[in-house]
C-alpha positions in Angstrom: -119.8 118.9 -4.0 -118.1 117.9 -6.6 -115.5 115.6 -5.8 -112.9 112.8 -7.2 -110.9 111.1 -4.5 -108.9 107.7 -5.7 -109.0 104.5 -2.9 -105.7 105.5 -1.3 -107.2 109.5 -1.1 -109.1 108.9 2.5 -106.0 107.4 4.3 -103.8 110.0 2.8 -105.8 112.9 4.0 -106.5 111.3 7.5 -102.7 111.2 8.1 -102.0 114.7 6.9 -100.7 116.8 9.4 -100.8 120.4 7.8 -102.3 122.2 4.8 -100.7 124.2 2.4 -102.1 126.7 -0.5 -102.0 127.9 -3.6 -103.2 131.4 -4.2 -105.0 132.3 -7.4 -107.2 129.9 -8.9 -107.6 128.6 -5.4 -108.4 130.9 -2.4 -108.9 133.9 -5.0 -110.6 133.4 -8.6 -108.3 135.3 -10.6 -110.4 135.4 -14.0 -110.8 139.4 -13.7 -107.8 140.0 -12.7 -104.8 138.4 -13.3 -106.2 137.1 -16.7 -107.3 140.2 -17.9 -103.4 141.7 -17.3 -102.1 138.9 -19.3 -104.7 140.2 -21.9 -103.8 143.6 -21.4 -100.3 143.5 -21.3 -99.9 141.3 -24.0 -102.2 143.6 -26.7 -100.0 146.4 -25.2 -97.1 145.5 -26.4 -97.9 143.8 -29.8 -98.7 147.1 -30.3 -95.7 148.7 -29.4 -93.0 146.7 -30.0 -94.5 144.5 -32.7 -96.5 147.0 -34.7 -99.7 144.8 -34.4 -102.6 146.7 -34.5 -105.6 145.7 -32.7 -104.6 142.6 -31.8 -107.4 140.0 -30.6 -107.5 139.1 -27.3 -105.9 136.5 -25.1 -108.9 134.0 -23.6 -109.1 132.1 -21.2 -108.6 128.8 -23.4 -105.2 130.2 -24.7 -104.2 130.8 -21.0 -105.5 127.5 -19.6 -103.9 125.4 -22.4 -100.4 127.4 -21.7 -101.2 126.5 -17.8 -101.7 122.8 -18.7 -98.2 122.0 -20.1 -97.0 123.1 -16.7 -94.5 125.6 -17.3 -96.2 128.5 -16.7 -97.3 129.4 -12.9 -96.0 132.7 -13.9 -98.6 134.8 -15.8 -95.9 137.5 -16.8 -94.1 134.2 -18.1 -97.3 133.2 -19.7 -97.7 136.7 -21.7 -94.3 136.8 -22.9 -94.8 133.6 -24.8 -98.5 134.5 -25.9 -96.9 137.7 -27.4 -93.9 135.5 -29.4 -96.9 133.1 -30.5 -98.8 136.1 -31.9 -96.0 137.8 -33.2 -95.0 134.4 -34.7 -98.3 134.1 -36.5 -98.4 137.8 -37.8 -94.7 136.9 -39.4 -95.6 133.9 -41.2 -98.9 134.6 -42.0 -100.5 131.5 -40.8 -103.5 131.5 -38.6 -103.2 133.0 -34.9 -105.4 130.0 -33.8 -103.4 127.5 -35.8 -100.6 128.7 -34.6 -101.3 129.0 -30.9 -102.2 125.3 -30.6 -99.0 124.4 -32.3 -97.1 126.5 -29.3 -99.0 124.8 -26.6 -98.8 121.2 -27.9 -94.7 121.8 -28.0 -94.5 123.5 -24.9 -93.8 121.8 -21.5 -92.7 122.4 -18.1 -89.5 124.3 -19.2 -92.0 127.1 -19.9 -90.7 130.0 -21.9 -87.3 128.0 -23.1 -89.6 125.1 -24.8 -91.7 128.4 -27.0 -88.7 130.5 -27.8 -86.9 126.8 -28.5 -89.8 125.9 -31.0 -90.6 129.4 -32.5 -87.1 130.4 -33.5 -87.2 127.4 -35.9 -90.4 129.0 -37.6 -90.0 133.1 -37.6 -87.1 135.3 -37.0 -88.1 136.8 -33.3 -84.8 138.6 -32.5 -85.6 141.7 -32.9 -88.8 142.1 -30.9 -86.9 139.6 -28.0 -84.4 142.0 -27.5 -86.9 145.0 -27.2 -88.8 142.9 -24.3 -85.6 141.8 -22.9 -88.0 139.2 -20.7 -87.1 138.0 -18.3 -84.8 141.1 -17.0 -86.6 142.9 -14.0 -86.3 145.7 -16.3 -88.4 144.8 -19.1 -91.0 146.6 -20.6 -93.2 143.6 -20.1 -93.0 143.0 -16.7 -93.4 146.6 -15.9 -96.4 146.9 -17.9 -98.3 143.7 -16.7 -97.7 144.7 -12.6 -98.7 148.7 -13.5 -101.9 147.3 -14.9 -102.2 144.8 -12.0 -101.5 147.0 -9.1 -102.7 150.3 -9.8 -100.9 152.8 -9.3 -100.9 153.1 -5.9 -100.0 149.3 -5.1 -97.6 149.5 -7.9 -95.0 152.3 -5.9 -95.9 150.7 -2.9 -94.4 147.3 -4.2 -91.5 148.7 -6.3 -91.3 152.3 -5.1 -91.9 153.4 -8.7 -94.8 155.3 -10.2 -96.9 154.1 -12.8 -97.7 155.3 -16.2 -101.0 154.1 -15.8 -103.5 156.1 -13.5 -106.7 153.7 -13.8 -107.8 151.2 -10.8 -105.4 148.4 -10.6 -106.9 144.6 -12.1 -106.3 143.3 -8.2 -109.0 145.2 -7.3 -111.1 142.6 -9.7 -109.9 139.5 -7.1 -112.4 137.3 -6.1 -112.0 136.1 -2.6 -113.1 132.5 -2.2 -111.6 131.5 1.1 -113.3 132.9 3.9 -113.5 133.4 7.9 -115.8 130.0 8.7 -113.1 127.8 6.5 -110.0 129.3 8.0 -111.7 128.9 11.5 -111.9 124.6 10.4 -108.8 124.7 9.3 -107.0 125.9 12.5 -109.1 123.5 14.4 -107.7 120.6 12.3 -104.1 121.7 11.4 -103.4 124.4 14.3 -101.0 126.8 13.2 -99.5 124.4 10.5 -101.3 126.1 8.0 -98.9 127.5 5.0 -99.3 129.0 1.6 -96.5 128.4 -1.3 -97.7 130.6 -4.2 -96.4 132.6 -7.5 -98.2 135.8 -6.3 -95.5 138.0 -4.0 -96.0 138.9 -0.3 -97.8 142.2 -0.8 -100.0 140.6 -3.6 -101.7 138.3 -1.7 -101.7 140.0 1.1 -103.8 143.0 -0.2 -106.7 140.3 -1.3 -106.8 138.1 2.0 -107.0 141.0 4.3 -107.0 140.2 8.1 -107.1 136.4 6.8 -103.8 136.1 5.4 -101.9 136.7 8.8 -103.8 133.7 10.1 -101.6 131.4 7.9 -97.7 130.4 9.0 -96.6 133.1 6.9 -93.0 133.0 8.4 -92.6 129.5 6.6 -94.6 130.4 3.8 -93.0 131.2 -0.1 -94.2 134.0 -2.2 -92.5 133.0 -5.6 -92.8 136.2 -7.1 -90.4 137.6 -4.3 -87.5 134.4 -4.6 -85.2 133.7 -7.1 -86.7 132.2 -10.5 -85.0 129.1 -10.0 -87.5 128.5 -6.9 -90.3 128.9 -9.2 -93.0 125.9 -9.5 -92.9 123.0 -10.4 -89.1 123.4 -8.2 -90.5 121.6 -5.3 -87.8 123.4 -3.1 -90.6 125.7 -1.4 -92.8 123.6 -0.7 -90.3 121.5 1.0 -88.9 124.3 2.7 -92.6 125.2 3.6 -93.0 121.6 5.2 -89.8 121.6 7.1 -90.6 125.4 8.5 -94.0 124.0 9.9 -92.0 120.1 11.2 -94.3 118.4 9.0 -93.7 115.0 7.3 -97.2 115.4 5.2 -99.0 117.9 4.1 -102.0 118.1 1.5 -100.9 120.7 -1.1 -104.0 122.2 -2.5 -103.7 123.9 -6.1 -105.5 124.6 -9.3 -102.8 124.3 -12.4 -100.6 121.4 -13.4 -97.4 123.1 -12.2 -99.1 122.8 -8.9 -99.6 118.7 -9.1 -96.4 118.5 -10.4 -94.5 120.4 -7.5 -96.6 118.4 -4.8 -95.7 115.3 -6.9 -91.7 116.2 -7.1 -91.9 116.8 -3.1 -93.3 113.2 -2.5 -90.5 111.9 -4.5 -87.7 114.2 -2.6 -88.8 112.2 0.8 -91.5 114.7 2.0 -94.8 113.3 1.6 -97.4 115.6 -0.5 -101.1 114.8 -1.0 -102.2 116.9 -3.9 -105.4 118.1 -3.7 -106.9 119.7 -7.1 -109.2 122.5 -7.3 -111.1 123.1 -11.0 -114.3 125.2 -10.2 -112.5 128.5 -11.2 -111.6 127.0 -14.4 -113.8 127.9 -17.5 -113.8 123.9 -18.0 -113.7 121.8 -15.1 -114.3 118.9 -16.9 -111.1 119.6 -18.9 -109.4 120.7 -15.3 -110.8 117.4 -13.9 -109.3 115.5 -16.6 -105.8 116.9 -16.4 -105.5 115.9 -12.6 -106.6 112.5 -12.9 -104.2 112.2 -16.0 -101.4 113.5 -13.7 -102.2 111.0 -10.9 -103.6 113.7 -8.3 -105.2 111.4 -5.5 -108.2 113.9 -4.2 -110.0 116.9 -7.0 -113.0 119.1 -5.4 -114.8 121.7 -7.3 -114.1 124.5 -4.3 -111.7 124.6 -0.9 -115.1 125.6 0.5 -115.5 121.5 0.1 -113.0 121.1 2.5 -114.6 120.9 5.9 -116.5 118.3 4.2 -114.1 116.4 2.3 -111.8 116.0 5.8 -114.7 115.4 7.9 -115.4 112.3 5.0 -112.0 111.7 5.4 -112.1 111.0 9.3 -115.0 108.8 8.8 -113.4 106.3 6.5 -114.6 106.5 2.7 -117.9 107.1 1.9 -120.5 104.9 0.3 
């Protein structure tokens, strides 16, 4: 077990009365599902709407670079930012890698607003932005992303629409990390005070988790894809409401992104204590993710949620040697 903990972490873990999870990168490894959907959607949009033929792939390094800014918990937002960045590189003739580096360095927790604001000084992306009409729900980017991710059957179930793609949905590539043994332990430790606050929609998390999904307090959980954009991470409101619904005064929030850390931190500032537990194991560069979390003041960082029983048992026994 790989573990980082501050001196105060063990007392915090002992006093927590609930545990709340993010989904992607925490309960589910999405490197071959959501990450692939980002890449394929970006390339599809660049070819169809920017006239860029055979664009290079969106790498895991680019994805994690945007996520580290604290403003891209929504994968479609990230895809949109990547489209604008790649198009700006093409219009200006600047190297693609250099353009992505500059945009990511100038992005922040305001997400796509920060990217649009930076790029409008560099290139005329107005025609492309008009074609994409994002974040409007009728955006061709949103539609393409969802069709690729869900597959035709689940896409029809979620949206009531027919998919133009007939292939298998990338959601089928989700690798579930959560298991029955961990659920049983968490039930023993927290009772019914087990929630979810995730950027996914309800149907898209129920699908991979199956019966384990119903072990959580679904009524008080938040599936932010189904909610107004104003509630998107790192806004702490969803976490605050989830805690309130479970009558929790101190939660452990388990997440894998900087947005998750910011949300937990802002929840504590708002008056309800949230101890952030960072997860690094699904990252392509766990060391960099650990440094990111430590720099943000994380109390505890683990490699996988499968380490939670050991960590929580250690906390009950006191600070380890």
